[in-house]
C-alpha positions in Angstrom: 116.4 116.3 138.9 117.7 119.5 137.4 119.6 118.4 133.9 121.5 120.8 131.6 123.8 121.1 128.7 126.7 123.3 129.2 129.3 124.5 126.7 129.5 125.6 123.2 126.9 125.5 120.5 127.2 122.5 118.9 129.7 120.9 121.9 127.5 121.0 124.6 128.0 118.4 127.7 125.9 117.1 129.8 124.9 118.0 133.3 123.4 118.6 136.4 122.5 121.3 138.8 123.2 119.8 142.6 121.3 121.2 145.8 124.0 123.6 146.1 123.7 125.5 142.7 126.8 123.7 141.6 126.6 122.4 137.8 128.0 118.7 138.1 129.7 117.1 134.8 127.4 113.9 133.9 129.9 112.8 130.9 130.9 110.0 132.6 127.4 108.7 132.6 126.1 109.6 129.7 127.2 111.3 126.2 124.4 114.2 126.2 121.0 114.8 127.5 119.2 113.0 124.4 115.6 111.5 123.5 117.1 108.4 123.6 118.2 108.4 127.1 115.0 109.1 129.0 113.8 105.6 129.9 113.1 104.9 133.3 116.2 103.2 133.9 117.9 105.6 132.3 116.4 108.3 134.9 117.2 105.9 137.6 120.9 105.8 137.0 120.9 109.7 136.4 118.9 110.3 140.2 121.1 108.0 141.8 124.2 110.3 140.7 122.2 113.3 141.7 121.9 111.7 145.2 125.6 111.9 145.7 126.7 114.7 143.7 129.9 115.2 145.4 131.1 111.8 143.4 130.5 114.3 140.3 133.3 116.6 139.2 132.1 120.2 139.7 132.5 122.4 136.3 134.2 125.3 136.4 132.4 128.9 136.0 134.5 129.5 132.9 133.4 126.2 131.1 129.3 126.8 132.1 129.5 130.1 131.3 127.0 129.4 128.5 124.2 126.8 128.8 122.7 125.3 125.6 119.0 124.0 125.4 118.2 121.2 128.1 117.6 118.6 125.5 119.6 117.6 122.5 118.1 116.2 119.1 114.4 117.7 119.6 112.3 116.4 117.2 109.5 118.7 117.2 108.2 122.0 119.0 104.4 121.5 119.1 102.9 124.9 120.7 99.7 126.3 121.9 98.2 129.3 120.7 95.7 131.5 122.9 95.8 128.9 126.0 95.4 131.6 128.8 92.3 133.4 129.6 93.8 136.9 130.2 96.0 136.5 127.0 93.0 135.7 124.9 91.3 138.4 126.5 94.3 141.2 125.3 94.2 140.0 121.8 90.5 140.4 121.9 89.7 136.9 120.6 87.3 134.3 122.1 88.4 131.5 124.2 89.5 128.7 122.2 86.9 125.4 122.3 89.6 123.1 120.9 93.7 123.8 121.4 94.9 125.8 118.5 98.5 124.2 117.6 101.2 125.0 115.4 104.6 124.4 115.4 107.9 126.2 115.4 110.9 125.0 113.5 113.6 123.3 115.5 116.3 125.4 114.1 115.1 127.8 116.3 116.0 126.2 118.7 118.7 128.4 121.5 120.2 128.5 124.7 118.2 130.3 127.8 120.7 133.2 127.8 122.0 133.2 124.0 121.5 136.7 122.0 118.5 137.4 120.2 118.8 137.7 116.8 116.1 140.6 115.4 115.0 139.7 111.9 116.2 142.2 109.2 113.0 144.3 109.0 111.8 143.4 111.9 108.4 145.6 112.6 106.9 143.8 115.2 109.2 141.0 117.4 107.6 139.9 120.5 108.2 137.5 123.6 106.0 135.1 125.2 107.1 133.4 128.7 105.9 129.9 128.7 105.8 126.6 130.3 107.5 123.9 128.2 106.7 120.2 128.6 109.2 117.5 127.3 107.8 114.1 126.5 109.8 111.0 127.8 108.4 108.1 126.2 106.2 107.4 123.0 102.4 108.8 123.3 99.7 107.9 121.4 96.2 108.1 122.4 96.9 108.4 126.1 94.1 109.2 128.8 94.2 112.3 130.3 94.2 111.0 133.7 97.7 109.0 132.8 99.0 111.8 130.5 101.5 113.4 133.1 103.3 109.6 133.0 104.6 110.3 129.7 106.5 113.7 130.5 110.2 114.0 131.1 110.6 117.4 132.6 109.7 120.5 132.5 111.3 124.2 131.3 110.8 127.3 130.6 110.5 128.5 127.0 110.0 131.8 125.5 108.1 131.6 122.1 109.8 134.8 120.4 107.5 135.5 117.6 107.6 138.4 114.6 104.0 139.1 114.3 104.4 140.6 110.9 105.6 137.1 109.6 102.9 135.6 111.4 99.9 137.6 110.6 100.5 139.2 107.3 102.4 136.9 105.1 99.4 134.7 103.9 98.6 133.0 107.2 100.6 129.4 108.3 101.9 130.8 111.9 105.4 129.1 112.0 106.8 131.6 109.8 106.7 133.7 112.2 107.9 131.6 115.0 110.9 130.1 113.8 113.8 132.7 113.1 116.9 131.8 114.6 117.0 132.1 118.0 113.5 132.4 118.2 113.0 129.4 120.7 115.3 129.8 123.8 114.8 126.5 126.1 116.2 126.0 129.6 118.2 126.7 131.9 117.4 123.3 133.3 115.3 120.4 132.4 113.6 119.9 135.5 111.9 116.1 136.4 108.4 115.9 137.3 108.9 114.6 140.9 110.2 118.1 141.6 106.9 120.0 140.4 104.0 119.5 142.7 101.2 120.4 140.4 102.3 122.1 136.9 98.8 123.8 136.7 100.4 126.2 139.8 103.2 127.5 138.7 103.9 131.6 138.2 104.9 132.5 134.7 106.5 136.0 134.0 108.7 138.3 132.0 110.4 141.5 132.2 111.5 144.1 129.3 114.6 146.0 130.3 113.6 145.5 134.0 109.9 146.2 133.9 107.4 143.9 134.9 105.4 142.9 131.3 104.3 139.4 132.2 103.3 138.4 135.2 100.7 135.4 134.9 100.1 132.0 136.1 99.5 128.3 134.8 96.1 128.3 136.6 94.7 130.5 133.9 95.7 128.0 131.2 92.1 127.3 129.4 93.8 123.6 128.6 96.0 122.2 131.2 99.2 120.3 130.6 97.3 116.5 131.0 94.7 117.9 128.8 97.2 118.8 126.2 99.3 115.9 125.7 95.9 113.7 125.7 94.6 116.1 122.9 97.7 116.2 120.9 98.2 112.3 121.2 95.0 111.7 119.6 96.0 112.8 116.2 99.8 111.9 115.9 102.5 109.9 118.6 104.3 112.3 120.3 107.9 110.8 120.8 110.6 111.3 123.4 112.4 115.0 123.0 109.1 116.5 121.7 108.5 120.0 123.3 105.2 121.2 124.0 105.3 125.3 124.6 101.9 125.7 126.3 100.8 129.0 126.0 101.7 132.6 127.2 99.9 134.9 129.6 99.1 138.4 129.3 101.4 140.9 128.8 102.9 140.5 125.5 104.6 143.1 123.4 101.5 142.5 121.2 99.2 143.1 123.8 101.2 146.3 124.9 101.7 147.7 121.1 105.5 147.6 122.1 108.1 145.4 120.3 111.6 144.1 120.8 114.5 146.6 118.9 118.4 146.3 119.2 119.7 146.2 122.7 116.5 145.4 124.6 117.2 142.8 127.5 114.6 140.1 128.9 114.3 138.1 131.7 111.6 135.8 132.4 111.1 132.4 134.2 108.6 130.1 136.4 109.2 129.4 139.9 111.0 126.2 140.2 112.4 126.1 136.3 114.9 128.5 136.3 115.7 131.9 134.3 116.3 133.0 130.7 118.5 136.3 129.9 118.5 137.2 126.4 119.7 141.0 124.7 118.4 141.5 121.4 121.1 142.1 118.6 121.1 143.1 115.0 121.0 139.9 112.6 122.1 139.1 109.1 118.9 136.9 108.6 117.0 138.6 105.4 113.5 139.7 105.2 111.8 138.3 102.2 
């Protein structure tokens, strides 16, 4: 299934994308796509509906002009740094021997095509196309061979980063990762049966039509199953938690080129859809 949320910010409705590319309204079946509705029974009920999409109302294009993050009520956004070999190389860093873990604040969440606000005084705002993993059930101490059983779905993410805040303001990467609009997710939450191998997915990003990132999840230092198992050793992963699994080479930091007002980003992962963002001014104050 390809699940999504459509409508104005704060008033999104649940939907699914059928095989013809039509968005279908799931409001008669669920109130929203939330962590509480990720049980096996819930997913079975939605799969039954997806098998007969014509029984669900089609959503008019005007009503689906905006997509929100594909999951409401995200509790934690956990990110993995330097997790692609080519990205570690472009930064001049050694490959990590254990996953580098940091957070994004949930207030950074935005829809896949929402405008991207540039923080006032921004000097080095950067892009990072990433595979997002959404946890579907409580996970603590998972064995790596079982770890993918805890996945509700996969999505595209953009780990937008203000590098000056990240590196030059006393450490704590979360400060450079959590400005408003710095975590576009979606367009869809794609359930695991549609992804044959999460370690064989092309990841790409274009800036103003120029291809900047062109990688593959095969280049991850630590694969998805390892990351879930590793994180669950230290705390319990909860339904709705999002793991952003790292980015391939081709970031602004690697190109020594950063975002400015009017720039457009287009990024995607095969099978998971595309995002498009336009960089706009924002009143978010520099400190």
